[in-house]
N, C-alpha and C positions, 0 to 999 in steps of 0.2 A: 363242822359248821363254821361259817365265816360270820363274824359279828362286826357291824359298823356302828360307831357311837355318834349320834347327832350332836350338832353344836347348839349354841343358844338361839332360840327362836324369837322373832318379833311378830306380834299379831297386830294388824293394822285396822281390823274391822271396827273397833270402837276403842280408841285410845291405844296405848302401847303397854305391853307387859312382857316380861321375860320368862321363859320356861326352859327347862332342860328335858329333852326328849329321852325316852327310854331307848336302850340298844335295839337296833333293828336287825333281826337275823336274816341272813341270805342263804338259801338252800338251793340245791340243784332241782330242776323241774323233773316231773315224772318221766319215765321212759316206757316206750312200747317195745316189747321184745320182738326180735327179728328171727324168722325161721326161713329155711330154704328147702322145702320138700322136694323140689325138682332137681337139686344138685346132689350127686352121689357123695361128694366130699366138699363141704363148704370151706372156703378159704378166706382169710382176711376178715376185717371188721365188716359189719352189715352195711349194705347199700340200700338207701331209700331212693326209689325212682320218682323224680318230680314229674309233674304233668308236662308233657312235651309242649314246646312253644313253636307254633307255625308262624314263620315270619311272613311279611306282607305279600310276598309272591305266591304263597301257598295258603289255601283256605280249608281248614279241617274243623268240623263242628265238634262239640264237646264229646259226644258219644264216640266219634272216630278217634279223637285224641286219647280217650280212655282205652280203646282197643290197642292203639299204638303203644301206650304206656305198658299195658299188660304184655304185649309182644316183646318189648325191650327188656322188661323184667325177666321174662322166660329165657331170652337169649343170654342174659348175664348169668342166670342160674345154670344154664347148660354149660357155661364155661367153668363152673365150679365156685361161683361167688355166692356168699350168703346174702340173700335179698329179703328186705322187708316185704311181706305179702302185699300186693297192690290192693287186694280187697280190704285189708286192714287199714291201709292209708286212706282209701276212698271213704270208708265208713266213718273214720275220724274227721276227715275234711268235710264230708256232707253234713254231719251233725254240727260242726263248728260254724259252717256257713249259716246256720240257724241260731247261732249263739249258744249251742249246747256242747259241753266238753264231755264226750263219751268216755275217755279214759279216766275221768275224775268223777265217776259215778253219776254222770248226767247233770253236772252243775250248769245252771243257766246264767248267761252273761248278759250284760246290758247291751253289748255290741257283738256283732258277728265277727269271726276271725277270717282272715284271708288264708289261702294255702301257704303263703310264705310264713305267716304267723304260726300256723300249725306246725310247720317244719321246724321253726325256731324253738317252739315250746316243747315238742316231744322228740325231735330227731336231731338235735344239735350234736349228739355224740356219734351219729352215723355219717358215713360218706354219702354224698348226694349225687345222683346221676342226672345231669341236666341235658335235655335233648332239644335240638333245634332242627326244624325241617326247613330247608332253604333252597332257593333256586337262583343262586349266584354262581356263574361259571359252572353250570350244570346243576341239576336238582339232586340233593342227597340228604341223608340223615347224619347228624353229628352228635355223639353222646360224649360229654365230658364228665369226668369223675372229680367232683370237688371235695376238698378235704373236710373232715369234721372240724368243729371249732377248736382252735388251739393246736391243730396239727399242720404240718407242712403240706403244701399243695401237691397232690399226686400228678403223675405225668400221663396216666392212662386215658386214652381217647379212642373211641370206636367210631367208624365211619362206614357208610355204604358207597358202592359205586353209583353211577348216575341212576336216578329213579325214573323209569319210563312213565308216561301218562300221568304227570303230576296232578292233573285235575281229578284223577281217580283215587279216592281214599284207600282202596285195597292195594294200590301200588306201594303206598307208604308203609302200610302194615306188613305187606310181604317183604319189604326191604329190611325190616327189623331182623328177619331171620338170617340176613347176609351181613350183619355187622362184623367188621374186622378191625383189629387194633391198628392205629396209625400214630404217627408222631406229629400230626398237624392239629393244632388247637382250633376250636370253633371260632366262627366269625363273631367279632364284637362290633355291635352297631353303635354309632354315635348317638348322643342324647338329642331329645327333641325340645325345642324351646320356641314357643309362639306366645309372645307377651301381650299382644293387643288384638282386639276383635270383639265380636259379640260374646255373650256369656257362654253359649254353646254353639259349636261350629263344626261342620263337616270338613275334614281335610281331604287330601288326594286319594281317590279310590285306586286300588290295584286289582287287576283281574287275573284269573287263571282259568284255563279251559279253552274250548273251541269258539273263541270270540272272533268275529270278522269285522266288527266295528269298534271305534274308540269308545271308552267309557267316560262320558262327558261329566265333569264335576258340576257343571251348571245345573244338571238335573237334580242334584242333591241340594245345591244352593237355593233352588226354587222352593223347596219344602223346609228349608232351615228354620224359618220363623216358628214353625210348629214345635221345634225343640224347646222353646221357652217354657212350655208347660211341663217339661220333664225335669227341669232344673231342681236339684236337691241341695240346699245350703249346707255348709259345714263339711264338705268333702275335701277341702284344701284349696290353696291358692290356684293351682292348676293341676288337673288330672286328665288323663286320656283314656277313653273307653274304646275298646277294640271290637268292631262290629264285623261279623261274618255273615254272608248271605249267599243264597243260591237262586238262580234265575230259571224260570220255566221257558219252554219253547215260544210261548206267547209274549214273553218279556215281563211277566209278572214276577214279583219276589215270592218264591215258594217256601223259603225257609230263612229265618233270621235269628241270630244269637248275638247278644251284646255282653262281652266280658268286661266288667266294670274295673276301672283303674283304682277305685277305692270303695270300701264297703259303705253301702247306704244304710240309714237307720232301719232296724228290724221292723219298727212299727209303721214305717212309711210305705208309699206306693212302690210298685216294682219299676225301678228306674230302667233296667234293661229292657223290659217289655215296652215301656213308653218310647224309648229310642227306636226299637224295632217297629212300632206302630207308625212312626214317622218315615222310616226307611221303606216300609211297604207302600207308601204313597207314591214312590218313584215308579214310573212306567218306562221300561226299557224297550228297545227294538226287538221284534221277534228274531229268533235264531236257534241254533242247535241246543239240544239238551246238554246238561253237564257244565254249564257256565256258572262260575262262582266269583265272588269278589270280597276283598277286605276294604273297610273304610274306617279310619279313626274318627272319633268324635271328641273334640277338646272341650273341656268345661273349665271356665275361669271364675275366680271369685269376683274380680273386677271391683273390689272395694278400694277406697283410697289407699294408696301405698306410700306412706311417708318416707322421708330419707333416713330410715332407721333399719339397720340389719340386726335381727335377733338370732342368736344361736343357742339352741337348747341341747344340752348333753346330759347323759346319764351319770349319776354318781354311784350306781349299783349295777353290777354285772348282770346281764340277762334281761334288762328292762328297756332295751333300745326300741322295741316295737311300740311300747306305750309312749315313750318320749316322742317318737316320730308322729304319732297321732296328735299329741299336744302341739307340736311345732307347726303342723299344717291345719290346725283347728280354726274355725270361724271365730272362736273366742279371742285368740291371739290377734287375728286380723282386726277384730272390732276394737280391742284395747289400743292397738297401734293407731287406729284411725281416730279414736275418741280421746285418748289420753297419752299420746306418744311422749316418750322421754325427750328432754331437751339437752341432756348431757350423756356421754358414754358412761356405762357402769355395769355392775353385775351383782346378782344375788342368787340365792338358792331357794327354790319353791318346794315346799313340802305338801304333798297331797295325800291325806289318809284315804285308803281304798277299802271299800266293802268287798265282800267275796265276789259279787257280780260285776265289779269294776266301777261302781258308783263312787264319786268323789265326795269326801266330807269337807269339813271346814279347812280351807287352804291357809297355810302360814308361809310367811316370808322369813328366811334366815339370812341376815346380813344387814348392812347399813344402807338404807334406802335414801339417806340424805334428805333433801327437801325438794321443793319445786314440783316439777311435773313427774319426777320419778315416783313420788308418793302417790300421785293420781294413777299412774300406770300400774303400780303394785296393788292399789285398792281395786282397780278394774279387774286384774287377774284373780284376786281373791273372790270377787263377785261372780265372774263369768266362767272361770275354768271348771267349776262343778257341773256346768251344763254340758261339758264334753262327754260323749259316750265312748267308754273304753271297754275292752274285753275283760273277762274275769282277771282278778289280780294275779300276779306271779305267786306261786306257792312259796310260803315262808316269809312273804312280805306283807305288811299291813299299810305301808305308805311308800310313795315314790319321792325321791329326792332328785330335783332337776336343776342343774346348774344353768342359769340363764344370763347370758351376756348380751348387751345391746350396744351397738356402735352407731353413733349419730354422725351423719355426714355433715361436713361444713362446706359452705360455698367457697 
């Protein structure tokens, strides 16, 4: 076990006092055992197959991507690889999406976990098979094997030849049976940055299937004001929700799914369903069956953004997902708007965590000086406990967050 000893703490809630914190143990998270019943002789470290990513030129609904995931896992197992059973992965992910940690006796968390957070919590020692379904220079599946944490990146990549009828989900699932190793790495897309605009906005739709007409973005812009009722505060400065939809012969939206770019509060309304209710208001031209489209929905905080850059980093291995949630929280935005620092500085925030991820009395470790930095620190002490986090990491009872802020000068 690795033990980290905390430094002197400064409490700003009511006057100042010094404390010496007890040692904080850091232990490895639990693991889910991997098996590979389909492989006669399993080789190498276990592989966890991540949920396939269908890029914007392809539109596969969740149940179709689940089938594709299972087909990829079966293909890797036939090659003799040890594979984490997909049923086990999906059982854990499904429970975690409701804030329940199935491998930890059904612990209930204050916040739901994303698939990526589940992967980091339980499968960081496994190799991860990342899949993309793309239609650039031909339609194909590409499966890249990413290294376990702390291990060198492997070179193994599988790819299919061109996938016929990309609008047909069965074509992609059938293609998984024809995966072959290749030395070509998967396509890496550039980042998205849209800084200004309404709080929630439709971006450019991308179509797949037997379309004969253009998919006009203005049809979505016309219903965009209705997205205002869907807005959920506290998701981050900017998140992108990925919407997939199918269109019937009469032009009506027959199926819609919204994959959220950040987890919404468990107790709140269904953000994905709200977005889809707005998408269903769009009436498209009649046409052939089998038409589908992707359309991103961007959500911005649009709070006042002062000329201060804040960087939060973890002082404890394995806590990066919790730090990421804090760094994109509405609480941080609010403190920057209401009590922004006037000079560059740094301190460490200590956040005691209950088992369900609730935050206790926040402490500041470091010299906060005077002036506005004190007000900024007091605001964080007051508002950070409102942030909803998943269950705390095993072996930790508090988070230590190095917080640096850089003030721009004219």
